[in-house]
Structure formats: structure tokens, C-alpha cells
N, C-alpha and C positions, 0 to 999 in steps of 0.2 A: 537417342532413341528415335526411331522412325515413327511418324504419325500415321495412324490408320486412316485411310481415305474412306469416306462414306460412299456406299454404292448408290447410284442413282437408279431409281425405278423408271425404266423407259416406258413400260407398258403397265400402267396401274389400273387398267380396267378389270373388273371381276370376270373370271372365266365362267361362262355359262355351262351348267351341267348338261350332260347328254341324257337323252331319255333312257329309261330303264330297258334292258333287253327283255323282249317278250319270249315266251316259251316257244321252242321250235315245234313245227308241226310233227305229229306222231310221237312226241315226248309226253311223259306224264306231267301233270300239273305239279309245280314245286311247292305249292302251299301245303302246310300240314294242317289238316282240318281240326284236329284236337286243339292245336295252339290258337287257331283262329277263333274257335268257339270260346276257349278260355279267355282270350283277350277281349272279345265282345262282351262276355258276361262280366268281367272285371270292370269294363268301361261303364256298363249299365249300373252296377252297384256304386261306382264312384260318383256318377251323376246324381243318383238318389241321395248319397251322403252329402254332396255339395248343397242340394236343395234343403236338406235337413239342417245343415250348418247355417244357412241363411235364416231359416225359421228360428233356430236357437238364438242367433244374435239379436233378432227382433224381440223375442220374448225376454232375453236378458236385459235389454234396454228398457222394456216395460217394468221389470222388477226394479231396476235402478231408479226409474222415474217415481215409482210408487214409494220406494224407500226415502227418496228426497222429499216427496210430498208429505210423508209422515214424519220427516225430520228424524230419521232413525239411521243408526250405523249398524245395529245388530237387531235381529228378530229371531225369536225362538218360540215355537208352539208345537206341542206334541212331538212329532217326528220330523218337523221342518225347521231348518236353521238357515238363516240368510245373514251374510256379513258383507258390508261395503268396506273394501280396503282402500286406504287413501292413495296408494301408488297407482296411478292410472285409472282410478275409479273402478277397480275390478269388483265384480259381483261374484260372491261365492255362495252357491245354493247347494245345500245338502239335505236330501230327503232320505231318512233311514227307513229300512224295511220294518214292517210291523213287529217282527220277532227280535229286534235288537235289544240287548240288555241295557244299553245306555239311554233308554228312552227318557225324555224329560217328563217331569210330572205334568199332569193335565192342569193347565192354568189358562184361563181365558186371556186372549190377547188384550194388551193394554189399549185403552181408549184415550185419545188426546182430547181433552175438553177445551172448548172455546176456540178451536183452530178451524174455523169454517173454510179458510183459504186452502188448507191442506185437504180437507174433505172434498172440496170442489175439484181440486187437481186429481185426486184419486178417482172420483166419478168420471172425469174426462178420459183418463187413461183406460178405465174399464169400458167405457162406451166405445172407444177406438178399438179396443181388443175384440169386443163383441161384434163390431161391424166388419172386421177383416175375416175373410174366409181362409181356412187352412188350405195349404197347397195340396193338390191331388197327387198322390204317390202311386 
């Protein structure tokens, strides 16, 4: 069998792209205004969502820190349920609407007695949260 020879690349420099062709004089503009407006609106909404995602990540981290400060893996009170999952330290927060049938009984949140260190950590996180300003949307 004959061996295939490797082709040598003589000119391995990248080819520069030529500038886009402009519209010819006297011709209509090729842009479709409805598509341009839709694309710009989509981009605005996407940027807002990205800002909200950043805020969500910060608040989720605060919930995680508070759960660690209280040395809890699960928390449930009225319509709020928080769970720390061991895989990757995921935080699951579920707030049910007022009309849900599966509402948990009204029970006061548990207090951890004698854990001053945890209370101080909670106070620090709350102070940090109160000092930060919410992003303007």
C-alpha cells in the first residue's frame, strides 16, 4: 500500500476578511426594521435577566451562609422551605403561595440556645445584606 503524504501548508497566515458591502446609492436599505427592533428588545431583556441572575447568586450565597451559621441542613416555616444539598452545596429555596394546600403548620422557628458564635455570624451576614443596595433595573 502506498503511504499518503502530508500536505504542507505553505501559507498558514489567516486570511483577512474584506469589509462588508455597503448599500448602493439609490437602493433601499436592506435592514428589516421589525427584526432590528425585535433583536434590540431581546437584547435589553437578556441584559436585565443577566443582572437579576447575578443578584440571585449573591442572595443564594447569603442563604447558604446563614444556613451554615445556624448549623442547619433543612429549614421549614409556614410557606418557606430551605434545603442544603450536599452535592456541590446546592441551596434549594421554595416559597409556596399563600393558597397552597400543603402549607406546613404554623410553628415558631427553632432557636439554637448557647450558640453565640452562630448568632454573631448571622448578624454579620444580615448587616452586609442591609448595607448593599439593590441594583437599579
